[in-house]
C-alpha positions as CSV (number, residue, x, y, z in Angstrom):
1,M,-36.1,-30.4,-59.3
2,V,-32.2,-30.3,-57.7
3,S,-30.2,-32.9,-58.8
4,G,-28.0,-35.2,-60.0
5,S,-27.7,-36.0,-63.9
6,K,-30.0,-37.9,-65.6
7,D,-27.5,-37.8,-68.5
8,V,-24.7,-39.5,-65.9
9,E,-27.1,-42.1,-64.5
10,N,-27.8,-43.3,-68.0
11,F,-24.3,-43.1,-69.2
12,Y,-22.9,-45.6,-66.3
13,N,-25.8,-47.8,-66.4
14,G,-25.8,-48.4,-69.9
15,F,-22.0,-48.1,-70.4
16,G,-19.8,-46.7,-67.9
17,W,-20.3,-49.7,-65.1
18,R,-20.3,-52.5,-68.0
19,V,-17.4,-54.5,-68.0
20,Q,-16.6,-55.2,-71.9
21,S,-13.1,-56.6,-72.6
22,G,-12.3,-57.2,-69.0
23,Q,-12.4,-53.6,-68.4
24,T,-15.2,-51.0,-67.0
25,G,-15.9,-48.3,-70.1
26,D,-14.9,-45.7,-67.2
27,A,-11.6,-47.6,-67.2
28,E,-11.6,-47.6,-70.8
29,L,-12.4,-43.6,-71.2
30,F,-10.4,-42.7,-67.9
31,W,-7.6,-44.5,-66.9
32,P,-4.3,-44.4,-68.1
33,A,-2.8,-46.1,-71.4
34,D,0.4,-46.2,-69.6
35,A,0.5,-46.9,-65.9
36,G,4.3,-47.9,-65.8
37,P,5.9,-47.3,-62.8
38,L,6.6,-43.1,-62.8
39,R,2.6,-43.2,-62.7
40,A,2.4,-45.8,-59.9
41,V,4.9,-43.4,-57.8
42,M,2.8,-40.6,-58.9
43,E,-0.8,-41.9,-57.4
44,R,0.9,-43.4,-54.6
45,Q,1.4,-39.9,-53.5
46,R,-1.3,-38.5,-55.0
47,L,-2.8,-41.2,-52.4
48,G,-1.0,-40.0,-49.4
49,R,-2.2,-36.9,-49.3
50,V,-5.9,-38.0,-49.1
51,L,-5.0,-40.5,-46.6
52,S,-3.5,-37.4,-44.6
53,A,-6.5,-35.5,-45.1
54,L,-8.8,-37.6,-44.2
55,G,-7.0,-39.0,-41.3
56,E,-6.5,-35.7,-39.6
57,A,-10.6,-36.7,-38.6
58,G,-8.9,-39.5,-36.2
59,P,-8.5,-43.0,-36.5
60,R,-10.9,-46.1,-37.5
61,L,-13.6,-44.0,-39.2
62,S,-16.9,-43.9,-40.7
63,L,-16.2,-43.3,-43.9
64,V,-18.6,-42.1,-46.8
65,E,-17.9,-41.8,-50.4
66,A,-20.3,-39.9,-52.3
67,G,-20.4,-41.3,-56.1
68,C,-18.4,-44.2,-55.4
69,G,-19.7,-45.9,-58.6
70,G,-18.4,-49.5,-59.8
71,N,-14.7,-48.1,-58.4
72,P,-15.3,-47.4,-54.9
73,A,-12.4,-46.4,-53.1
74,T,-10.6,-49.3,-51.2
75,S,-7.0,-47.8,-50.8
76,L,-8.8,-45.9,-48.4
77,L,-10.7,-49.0,-46.2
78,P,-7.1,-49.7,-44.3
79,L,-8.5,-46.0,-41.9
80,C,-11.9,-46.8,-42.2
81,A,-14.7,-48.7,-39.4
82,R,-17.1,-48.9,-41.9
83,Y,-17.6,-47.4,-45.1
84,T,-20.9,-46.5,-46.9
85,G,-20.9,-45.5,-50.7
86,V,-23.4,-43.6,-52.4
87,D,-24.5,-43.9,-56.2
88,F,-27.9,-43.9,-58.5
89,S,-26.1,-46.5,-61.1
90,E,-27.5,-49.6,-59.9
91,A,-24.6,-51.1,-62.8
92,G,-21.7,-49.4,-59.9
93,L,-23.3,-50.0,-56.9
94,E,-23.4,-53.8,-58.3
95,L,-19.5,-54.2,-58.7
96,A,-18.8,-51.7,-55.6
97,R,-20.4,-54.8,-54.4
98,R,-18.1,-56.8,-55.7
99,K,-15.0,-55.3,-55.0
100,L,-15.5,-54.5,-51.5
101,G,-16.6,-58.2,-50.6
102,S,-13.4,-59.3,-50.7
103,H,-11.9,-56.8,-47.7
104,E,-12.5,-57.0,-43.9
105,V,-13.9,-53.5,-43.3
106,P,-18.2,-53.9,-42.7
107,F,-19.9,-51.5,-45.3
108,D,-22.9,-50.3,-46.8
109,L,-24.6,-49.7,-50.0
110,V,-27.0,-47.3,-50.8
111,K,-28.9,-46.1,-54.0
112,A,-29.2,-42.5,-53.9
113,D,-28.0,-39.3,-55.7
114,V,-25.3,-37.1,-54.3
115,C,-27.4,-34.2,-54.3
116,S,-30.0,-35.4,-52.1
117,L,-27.8,-37.8,-48.8
118,P,-30.3,-40.2,-46.9
119,F,-28.5,-39.7,-43.4
120,P,-28.8,-37.3,-40.7
121,D,-26.8,-34.3,-39.9
122,S,-23.1,-35.4,-38.7
123,T,-23.8,-39.0,-39.4
124,F,-20.1,-40.0,-40.6
125,D,-16.6,-38.9,-39.5
126,A,-15.6,-38.2,-42.7
127,G,-16.8,-37.4,-46.1
128,Y,-15.0,-38.4,-49.5
129,S,-15.8,-38.1,-53.6
130,A,-13.8,-37.8,-56.4
131,H,-14.1,-37.0,-60.2
132,V,-17.7,-36.7,-59.5
133,F,-19.8,-33.3,-59.2
134,Y,-18.1,-31.4,-61.7
135,H,-20.0,-34.2,-63.2
136,I,-23.3,-32.1,-62.8
137,D,-24.1,-29.5,-65.1
138,D,-26.4,-27.9,-63.4
139,V,-25.1,-25.2,-61.0
140,A,-27.7,-24.6,-58.3
141,S,-27.7,-29.1,-58.1
142,Q,-23.5,-29.0,-57.8
143,A,-23.7,-27.0,-54.8
144,K,-26.6,-28.6,-53.4
145,A,-24.1,-32.3,-54.0
146,Y,-21.6,-29.9,-51.3
147,R,-23.7,-28.9,-48.9
148,E,-24.8,-32.3,-48.8
149,I,-21.4,-34.4,-48.0
150,C,-20.9,-31.2,-45.5
151,R,-24.0,-31.6,-43.9
152,V,-23.8,-35.7,-43.0
153,V,-20.5,-35.2,-41.7
154,R,-20.0,-34.5,-37.8
155,P,-18.1,-30.7,-36.1
156,G,-14.8,-31.8,-36.5
157,G,-14.7,-34.4,-38.6
158,S,-13.4,-34.1,-43.1
159,V,-14.7,-33.9,-46.2
160,V,-12.1,-33.9,-48.9
161,L,-12.8,-33.9,-51.8
162,V,-11.0,-34.3,-55.8
163,L,-12.2,-31.7,-58.7
164,A,-11.3,-30.4,-61.5
165,N,-9.7,-27.4,-62.0
166,P,-11.4,-25.5,-64.7
167,R,-8.3,-22.7,-65.6
168,P,-5.1,-24.4,-65.2
169,L,-2.7,-22.3,-66.2
170,L,0.0,-25.0,-67.3
171,F,-2.4,-25.8,-70.1
172,P,-3.3,-22.6,-71.1
173,V,-5.1,-24.0,-74.3
174,R,-7.5,-26.2,-72.0
175,M,-8.2,-23.0,-69.9
176,M,-9.3,-21.1,-72.9
177,M,-11.5,-23.4,-73.7
178,R,-12.8,-24.1,-70.8
179,I,-13.6,-20.3,-70.1
180,V,-15.0,-19.9,-74.0
181,A,-17.5,-22.9,-72.9
182,D,-18.4,-20.9,-69.8
183,T,-18.8,-17.6,-71.7
184,P,-22.7,-18.1,-73.3
185,V,-22.5,-16.5,-76.2
186,L,-19.1,-18.1,-76.7
187,S,-20.2,-21.8,-75.6
188,D,-22.9,-21.8,-78.3
189,A,-20.4,-21.5,-81.4
190,L,-18.0,-24.1,-79.8
191,R,-20.8,-26.6,-79.3
192,R,-21.7,-26.2,-82.9
193,L,-17.9,-26.4,-83.4
194,R,-17.3,-29.1,-81.6
195,P,-19.5,-32.0,-80.6
196,P,-20.6,-32.6,-76.9
197,G,-18.7,-35.4,-74.5
198,R,-20.0,-38.9,-73.7
199,L,-20.4,-37.2,-70.2
200,P,-21.6,-33.9,-68.9
201,Y,-18.4,-31.8,-68.3
202,R,-19.2,-28.4,-65.3
203,P,-15.9,-28.0,-62.9
204,M,-16.5,-24.6,-61.2
205,T,-14.1,-22.7,-61.0
206,L,-11.8,-22.0,-57.5
207,R,-13.0,-19.3,-56.1
208,W,-16.9,-20.9,-56.4
209,M,-15.6,-23.9,-54.8
210,R,-14.4,-22.1,-51.8
211,R,-17.1,-19.9,-51.8
212,E,-19.9,-22.6,-51.8
213,L,-17.7,-24.4,-49.0
214,S,-16.2,-22.4,-46.6
215,P,-19.1,-22.2,-44.8
216,F,-18.8,-25.3,-43.2
217,G,-15.2,-24.9,-41.6
218,A,-11.4,-24.2,-42.6
219,V,-11.3,-24.8,-46.5
220,R,-7.7,-25.9,-47.7
221,M,-6.6,-26.2,-51.6
222,S,-3.8,-27.9,-53.2
223,C,-2.8,-30.2,-56.2
224,H,-3.7,-33.3,-56.4
225,A,-2.5,-33.8,-60.0
226,L,-1.1,-31.4,-62.7
227,E,-1.7,-33.8,-65.9
228,P,-5.1,-33.8,-67.8
229,T,-6.3,-37.0,-68.6
230,W,-5.8,-36.3,-72.2
231,L,-2.0,-36.3,-71.4
232,S,-1.8,-39.5,-68.9
233,Q,-3.6,-41.6,-72.0
234,H,-1.2,-40.2,-74.8
235,V,2.2,-39.7,-73.3
236,S,3.7,-42.2,-72.6
237,E,6.5,-42.5,-70.0
238,G,8.7,-45.1,-71.9
239,N,10.3,-42.6,-73.8
240,R,12.7,-39.5,-73.0
241,F,10.7,-36.9,-73.1
242,G,7.3,-38.4,-71.3
243,A,9.8,-39.6,-68.6
244,A,11.0,-35.9,-67.9
245,L,7.8,-34.6,-68.0
246,L,6.2,-36.9,-65.8
247,R,9.1,-36.2,-63.3
248,V,9.1,-32.7,-63.2
249,M,5.7,-33.2,-62.8
250,S,5.7,-35.5,-60.0
251,G,8.5,-33.2,-58.4
252,A,6.1,-30.9,-58.3
253,E,3.1,-32.8,-56.6
254,R,5.2,-34.0,-53.9
255,A,7.4,-30.6,-53.3
256,V,4.9,-27.5,-53.0
257,P,1.5,-29.1,-53.7
258,D,-0.2,-26.1,-52.5
259,Q,1.9,-23.7,-54.4
260,V,1.2,-25.4,-57.7
261,V,-2.8,-25.9,-57.4
262,R,-3.6,-23.0,-59.7
263,L,-0.8,-24.7,-62.1
264,G,-2.8,-28.5,-62.8
265,N,-6.1,-29.8,-63.5
266,Y,-7.2,-31.5,-60.6
267,V,-7.2,-30.0,-57.1
268,L,-8.1,-32.1,-53.3
269,I,-10.2,-30.0,-51.2
270,T,-9.7,-30.3,-47.5
271,V,-12.9,-28.6,-45.7
272,T,-12.8,-29.2,-41.5
273,R,-16.0,-29.1,-40.6
274,G,-17.3,-26.3,-38.0
275,P,-19.8,-26.3,-35.5
276,A,-22.6,-27.9,-35.6
277,H,-24.7,-24.6,-36.5
278,S,-22.9,-24.1,-39.8
279,P,-25.2,-23.9,-42.5
């Protein structure tokens, strides 16, 4: 059966979208601990690129977010005539409902697997998903999730994805660990040395992603974020080294995002949907 991971669903229902001490488990694990003014600038730049990519599909969009969880992309609502969020976590959808209820844009929330979206072909003007598909451990299921979000977007529309780059040249240790994890014999040894994380993590190569998406239209890849989650949680912008490092990264992301796509940890992919007869 081709589907998203049951482990991911259980993680988010049991921990990720549960609020404790004023924040969700997801925020505790993945949000920056030191979100000062420099990182705020970087986040605005990143959001600007996402808005620009989605805006190519036209104004007042009907937009679907695959894997919205309890943190729907409310920053995209100014583009939307209607927003639809899809997730298989009941706990996440309940949080999403509360957050979206404070906005004026009409919305729908649907409990479904991102590998099997319950919509006809070409239903939406645009599709969006961030930090979701690489948590699907099965490769065939990841490919199905890519096909599904492209299938439900109309010809001429845009699909915008934020995904992990498993070979970040700027971080060679991280890159080598991923290469080991993707090599069958070596991956067994790595699992014995290091316990698995709380979530499945299976980022595919940029080449693989392009190959899976290109049948659906023109594919553009650019850098979304150079820094990994670990760096955002452990390097403070309150000291000189951290501030200098973040300024360099911010400048590169702003000035040459297409050229540094292979250097960083997260990639922004835009697919401009081709004709309806594309697979």
